[in-house]
KOLROTOR-182241 format. One record per atom (N, C-alpha, C, O, CB): residue in three letters; x, y, z negated. Coordinates in steps of 0.1 Angstrom, whole numbers, plus 5000, padded with zeros to 4 digits. Glycine has a CB too. Example, Ala and Ser with C-alpha at 12.3 -4.5 7.8 and 13.67 -1.06 7.14 Angstrom:
REM KOLROTOR-182241
ala513249434922
ala512349554922
ala513249674922
ala514249674915
ala511349554910
ser512849784929
ser513749894929
ser512950004921
ser513450114920
ser514149944943
END
This chain:
REM KOLROTOR-182241
met364675824850
met363375844855
met362475724850
met362875614851
met363375854871
asp361375764844
asp360475664839
asp359675604851
asp359675654863
asp359575714828
asn358875494849
asn358075434859
asn357175524866
asn356975514879
asn357375314853
glu356575624859
glu355675714866
glu356375804875
glu355875834886
glu354975794856
gly357575844872
gly358375924881
gly358775864894
gly358975934904
gly359675964874
trp358875734894
trp359175654906
trp357975644915
trp358175624927
trp359675524903
gln356775654910
gln355575624918
gln355475714930
gln354975664940
gln354275654909
arg355875834930
arg355775924941
arg356575874953
arg356375914965
arg356176064938
leu357575784950
leu358475734961
leu357975594966
leu358475544976
leu359875714956
val356975534960
val356475404964
val355975414978
val355075504981
val355475344954
gly356375324987
gly355875325001
gly356675415010
gly356475415022
gly354375375001
gln357675485004
gln358575565012
gln359875495015
gln360375405008
gln358975695004
val360475535026
val361875475029
val362875565022
val362875685023
val362175485045
val363675495013
val364575565004
val365975515006
val366275415011
val364175544989
val366875605001
val368375575000
val368575554985
val368375654977
val369275685006
val369075444980
val369375414967
val370975404965
val371575304969
val368675294961
asp371475504959
asp372975494956
asp373175434943
asp372375464934
asp373675644957
thr374175344941
thr374375274929
thr375775294924
thr376675344931
thr373975124930
ser375975264911
ser377375264905
ser378175144911
ser379375144908
ser377275264889
ser377575054918
ser378374944924
ser378774994938
ser378375104942
ser377474804924
pro379474904945
pro379874944959
pro378674954969
pro378874984981
pro380974854964
phe377574914964
phe376474904974
phe375475034974
phe375275094964
phe375574794971
val375075054986
val373975154988
val372875084995
val373074995004
val374575284997
tyr371675104991
tyr370475034997
tyr369575135004
tyr369275234999
tyr369674964985
leu369175105016
leu368175175023
leu367075095028
leu367174995034
leu368875235035
gly365875125023
gly364675045026
gly363475115020
gly363475225015
gly364874905020
thr362275045021
thr361075095016
thr360875045002
thr360874934999
thr359875045025
leu360675144993
leu360375114979
leu358975054978
leu357975124981
leu360475244970
ala358974924974
ala357774844974
ala357074864960
ala355774884960
ala358074704976
arg357874854949
arg357274854936
arg358374884926
arg359574874929
arg356474724932
val357874924914
val358774964903
val358374874891
val357174874887
val358675104900
glu359374804886
glu359174724874
glu359874784862
glu360474884863
glu359674584877
asp359774714851
asp360474774839
asp361974794841
asp362474894837
asp360174684827
his362574694846
his364074704847
his364574704861
his365774724864
his364674584840
phe363774684871
phe364174684885
phe363274774894
phe362074794891
phe364174534890
ile363874814905
ile363074864916
ile363174764927
ile364174704929
ile363575014921
val362074744935
val362074644945
val361874714959
val360974794961
val360974544943
leu362774684968
leu362774744981
leu362474634991
leu362874514989
leu364074814984
gln361874675002
gln361574575013
gln362174625026
gln362374745028
gln360074555015
asn362474535035
asn363174565048
asn364374645046
asn364474765050
asn362174635058
val365274595039
val366474655033
val367774635041
val368074535045
val366674615019
asp368474745042
asp369874745046
asp370674755033
asp370874865027
asp370274855057
ala371274645028
ala372174645017
ala373574665022
ala374174565029
ala371974505008
his374174775020
his375474805026
his376574815016
his376374895006
his375374935034
asp377574745017
asp378774745008
asp379674865014
asp380174855025
asp379574605008
arg379874965006
arg380575085010
arg382075045013
arg382675125021
arg380575184999
his382574945008
his383974905010
his384174835024
his385274815029
his384374804999
glu383074795031
glu383174735044
glu382974835054
glu381974905055
glu382174615045
gly383874845063
gly383674935074
gly384475065072
gly384875105061
gly382174975077
pro384675145082
pro385475265081
pro384775395077
pro385375485073
pro386175285095
ser383475395078
ser382675515076
ser382475535061
ser382475445053
ser381375515083
thr382375665057
thr382075695043
thr380575665041
thr379775635050
thr382375845040
lys380175665028
lys378775635024
lys377975745031
lys376875705037
lys378575635009
glu378275865030
glu377475975036
glu377275965051
glu376175985056
glu378076115032
gln378375925058
gln378275905072
gln377375785075
gln376675795085
gln379675885078
tyr377475685068
tyr376675565070
tyr375175605068
tyr374375565077
tyr377075455060
val374875675058
val373475715056
val372975805067
val371875795072
val373275785042
met373775905071
met373375995082
met373175915095
met372275935103
met374376105085
asp374075825098
asp373975735110
asp372675655109
asp371975635119
asp375175635112
thr372375605097
thr371075525095
thr369875615098
thr368875575104
thr370975455080
lys369875745093
lys368875835096
lys368675855111
lys367575855117
lys369075965090
arg369775875118
arg369775895133
arg369275775141
arg368475785149
arg371175925138
phe369775655137
phe369575535145
phe368575425139
phe368275325146
phe370775465148
gly368175455127
gly367175365121
gly367875265111
gly369075235112
gly366375295131
ile367075205103
ile367575105094
ile367674965101
ile366874925108
ile366675085082
lys368774905098
lys369074775104
lys369074675092
lys370074655085
lys370574765111
ala367874635089
ala367574555077
ala368374425078
ala368474355088
ala366074515076
asn368974385066
asn369674255065
asn369074175053
asn369574075050
asn371174275063
arg368074235047
arg367374165036
arg365874195037
arg365474305040
arg367974215022
lys365074095035
lys363574115034
lys363174195022
lys362374285022
lys362873985035
glu363874155011
glu363474214998
glu364774214989
glu365574124989
glu362374144991
val364874324981
val365974334972
val365474394959
val364674494959
val367174424978
ala365874344948
ala365574404935
ala366874464930
ala367874394929
ala364974284924
val366774594927
val367974664922
val367674704907
val366674764904
val368274794931
arg368674674899
arg368474704885
arg368574854883
arg369474914888
arg369674634876
lys367574914876
lys367475054875
lys368775114867
lys369075224870
lys366175084866
ser369375034859
ser370475084851
ser371775114860
ser372675184856
ser370874994840
val371775064873
val372875094881
val372575204892
val373475244899
val373274964888
val371275244892
val370975354901
val371575484897
val371375534886
val369375364902
val372275544907
val372875674904
val371975784910
val371775884903
val374275684911
ser371475764921
ser370475854927
ser369575784937
ser369875674942
ser371275974935
val368475854940
val367475804950
val366975914957
val366576024951
val366375714943
ser366775904970
ser366176014978
ser365475954990
ser365675834993
ser367276124983
arg364476024995
arg363875975007
arg364775985019
arg365476085019
arg362576045010
leu364775895027
leu365675905039
leu365376025047
leu366176095053
leu365575775048
asp364076065048
asp363676185055
asp364276315049
asp364476415056
asp362076205055
asp364676315036
asp365276425030
asp366776435032
asp367376535029
asp365076425016
val367376335039
val368876345042
val369076445053
val368376435063
val369376205046
ile370076535050
ile370376635060
ile371576585068
ile372676555063
ile370776765053
val371376585081
val372376535091
val373176655095
val372676755100
val371776455103
tyr374476655093
tyr375376765098
tyr376376715107
tyr377276795111
tyr375976825086
END
């Protein structure tokens, strides 16, 4: 996705899945050439805790983001997918 493609998500609460063990949930603040910058972020290591990534994301949608970072820059090259938290379907 080019920088223009990201613009529709700026200001939205998003779920950023990466090729690393981390998933990020927070507000997309801005898009740079090589990074996306999130604010009020829950940076969650998928290897910590018993729940799957999907269960963790659904629980976050149910109960809200528990931010553990004020701001995080995520390298675009490690982003596997991004979606609005509002678009997550809880089952």
